[in-house]
KELO-468785 format. One line per 2 residues: number of its first residue (from 1); for each residue z, y, x of C-alpha. Coordinates in Angstrom, 3 decimals, padded with zeros to 6 digits. Layout:
NUM = Z Y X  ...;
END
This chain:
1 = 021.787 009.282 034.301  022.981 005.940 032.925;
3 = 025.231 005.491 029.900  027.831 002.771 029.428;
5 = 029.433 001.787 026.100  033.178 002.453 025.999;
7 = 035.068 -000.724 025.155  037.126 -000.456 021.994;
9 = 035.503 002.817 020.888  032.388 002.019 018.820;
11 = 029.691 004.677 019.017  030.983 006.239 022.226;
13 = 029.279 006.121 025.614  030.381 007.206 029.067;
15 = 027.966 009.150 031.254  028.598 007.353 034.555;
17 = 027.507 010.400 036.562  029.229 013.354 034.891;
19 = 032.081 011.455 033.232  031.207 013.050 029.875;
21 = 031.846 010.993 026.735  029.074 011.020 024.116;
23 = 029.691 010.245 020.459  026.475 008.956 018.834;
25 = 027.744 009.810 015.342  026.077 013.154 016.060;
27 = 022.721 011.446 016.655  019.905 009.921 014.605;
29 = 017.577 007.083 015.630  014.126 008.472 016.319;
31 = 011.352 008.989 018.901  010.122 011.757 021.151;
33 = 006.408 011.287 021.740  003.184 012.819 022.995;
35 = -000.492 011.935 022.761  -003.510 012.367 025.019;
37 = -007.080 011.065 024.946  -009.942 009.783 027.054;
39 = -013.635 010.203 026.308  -016.075 007.341 025.842;
41 = -017.984 006.190 028.894  -017.282 004.844 032.356;
43 = -013.829 005.580 033.768  -013.774 007.107 037.231;
45 = -011.440 005.301 039.638  -008.137 007.139 039.871;
47 = -008.433 008.889 036.495  -005.018 010.120 035.308;
49 = -003.858 011.118 031.826  -000.629 013.146 031.633;
51 = 001.813 013.006 028.709  004.392 015.635 027.651;
53 = 002.711 018.358 029.730  -000.311 019.632 027.783;
55 = 001.131 020.271 024.315  -000.671 023.488 023.414;
57 = -002.282 023.484 019.938  -001.059 019.967 019.148;
59 = 000.537 019.180 015.788  003.299 016.770 014.810;
61 = 000.821 013.936 014.291  000.326 013.857 018.066;
63 = 003.502 015.296 019.636  006.986 016.464 018.707;
65 = 007.550 018.254 022.011  007.660 022.038 021.674;
67 = 008.366 022.790 025.347  006.214 021.677 028.272;
69 = 007.741 018.500 029.774  011.169 019.340 028.327;
71 = 013.204 018.812 025.190  013.983 021.820 023.039;
73 = 017.133 023.822 023.813  020.215 021.978 022.550;
75 = 018.319 018.735 022.009  019.439 015.466 023.624;
77 = 018.008 011.944 023.590  019.646 008.686 024.609;
79 = 016.500 006.737 025.561  016.669 002.954 025.261;
81 = 012.979 002.053 024.979  009.654 003.310 026.335;
83 = 006.540 002.379 024.370  002.790 002.895 024.630;
85 = 000.150 002.617 021.913  -003.580 003.037 021.564;
87 = -004.100 004.803 018.252  -006.123 002.412 016.081;
89 = -007.849 005.310 014.349  -008.139 009.023 015.117;
91 = -010.215 010.822 012.526  -013.301 008.630 012.239;
93 = -012.883 007.164 015.734  -012.174 003.425 015.520;
95 = -011.661 001.921 018.988  -012.867 -001.661 019.190;
97 = -010.441 -004.439 020.146  -012.332 -004.811 023.432;
99 = -011.705 -001.143 024.290  -008.007 -001.472 023.462;
101 = -007.763 -004.524 025.731  -009.444 -002.594 028.535;
103 = -006.841 000.163 028.258  -003.753 -002.017 028.128;
105 = -004.882 -004.284 030.967  -006.307 -001.579 033.266;
107 = -003.998 001.378 032.602  -000.838 001.825 034.694;
109 = 001.988 003.796 033.040  004.526 005.674 035.147;
111 = 007.429 007.526 033.483  009.580 009.927 035.489;
113 = 012.566 012.174 034.811  013.052 015.075 037.211;
115 = 010.389 013.333 039.335  012.612 010.270 039.679;
117 = 011.179 006.971 038.460  012.443 005.763 035.084;
119 = 010.045 002.858 034.571  006.484 001.864 035.486;
121 = 003.983 -000.956 035.159  000.692 -002.017 033.516;
123 = 000.392 -000.551 030.015  000.630 -004.040 028.485;
125 = 004.289 -004.023 029.598  005.251 -001.326 027.061;
127 = 005.257 -002.639 023.484  006.385 000.135 021.162;
129 = 007.237 -002.131 018.258  004.844 -000.037 016.159;
131 = 001.471 -001.344 015.047  -000.562 -002.964 012.315;
133 = -000.501 -006.658 011.491  -002.763 -008.841 009.389;
135 = -006.509 -009.358 009.138  -009.569 -007.137 008.777;
137 = -013.202 -007.826 007.953  -014.588 -004.572 009.348;
139 = -017.641 -005.047 011.531  -016.722 -004.816 015.201;
141 = -013.097 -004.134 014.361  -009.800 -005.966 014.452;
143 = -006.090 -005.206 014.492  -004.665 -005.046 017.993;
145 = -001.225 -003.991 019.217  000.823 -004.567 022.347;
147 = 003.136 -007.461 021.594  004.604 -008.090 018.158;
149 = 004.549 -005.036 015.829  008.307 -005.171 015.387;
151 = 010.864 -002.755 016.795  013.380 -005.588 017.008;
153 = 011.027 -007.492 019.333  010.195 -004.543 021.610;
155 = 011.823 -004.714 025.033  014.506 -002.150 025.867;
157 = 015.700 -000.496 029.034  018.552 -002.363 030.698;
159 = 020.280 000.998 031.217  019.993 003.710 028.577;
161 = 019.141 007.154 029.892  020.368 010.538 028.654;
163 = 017.766 013.319 028.503  018.553 016.973 027.804;
165 = 016.568 020.206 027.937  017.539 020.406 031.604;
167 = 015.433 017.356 032.451  011.723 017.431 033.235;
169 = 009.928 014.479 031.638  006.458 013.294 032.565;
171 = 004.446 010.151 031.956  001.151 009.334 033.652;
173 = -001.459 006.737 032.697  -003.621 005.938 035.733;
175 = -006.730 003.786 036.036  -006.501 002.475 039.590;
177 = -009.500 001.085 041.508  -009.402 -002.508 042.725;
179 = -011.152 -002.462 046.100  -009.513 -005.760 047.065;
181 = -011.267 -007.486 044.176  -014.625 -005.926 045.007;
183 = -014.229 -007.033 048.631  -013.501 -010.527 047.355;
185 = -016.756 -010.681 045.402  -016.217 -008.827 042.064;
187 = -019.160 -006.635 041.084  -018.392 -002.949 041.626;
189 = -019.556 -002.143 038.085  -016.928 -004.502 036.669;
191 = -013.932 -003.208 038.631  -013.390 -000.179 036.344;
193 = -013.578 -000.148 032.523  -016.252 001.507 030.400;
195 = -015.222 002.558 026.887  -017.501 002.485 023.859;
197 = -015.351 004.951 021.913  -013.148 007.917 022.735;
199 = -009.485 006.923 022.339  -006.135 008.576 021.776;
201 = -002.962 007.179 023.403  000.695 007.866 022.594;
203 = 003.757 007.373 024.781  007.036 006.951 022.911;
205 = 010.597 007.625 024.102  012.738 005.814 021.539;
207 = 016.479 006.119 021.119  019.157 008.322 019.612;
209 = 018.193 011.967 019.128  020.649 014.838 018.781;
211 = 019.338 018.110 017.376  020.491 020.879 015.054;
213 = 019.433 018.898 011.968  021.039 015.621 013.072;
215 = 024.382 016.188 011.353;
END
């Protein structure tokens, strides 16, 4: 459902579907997020990684969802930005810049609410605003992020979306084959990426979060 600011009433939004008025003074700015991973090696065409679904045994470093594909009871989020990141380090795993490029340029992210499309596109389209900046002299390493590591520079949804515990949320990262390119002369071995290192990916739903501890 889309939200529209109410003119002359700062902090209040109208739910254009239900007619309910939301007061964001009850909310805090934050993210809902989940993480998944892919093993090193050649990626099979059509490989899919699902976010927000497989949360068992994960800790807060990787997800803050406690219910499968749903917010916790009584929790609400006004989502205004969807972001995607490749974790630059997970334990002792240090993905190379070339691996990160392969993910962001070959992965296709699709985010749905109640099976209805919220937003989709190549992973490079989803800067989170989070990331490292600067230089490094590590061998075979570098600092890579999608876009500028600045939340102010990260693109936002044109229409904010309200999520509650009644909504089913799912995001899918798919590595699609490119048969058209192979038919046009690209080597089959080059049409799908091969990763040198196992990698962890996080999808972020940024916005205003309402929960029991928000007030």
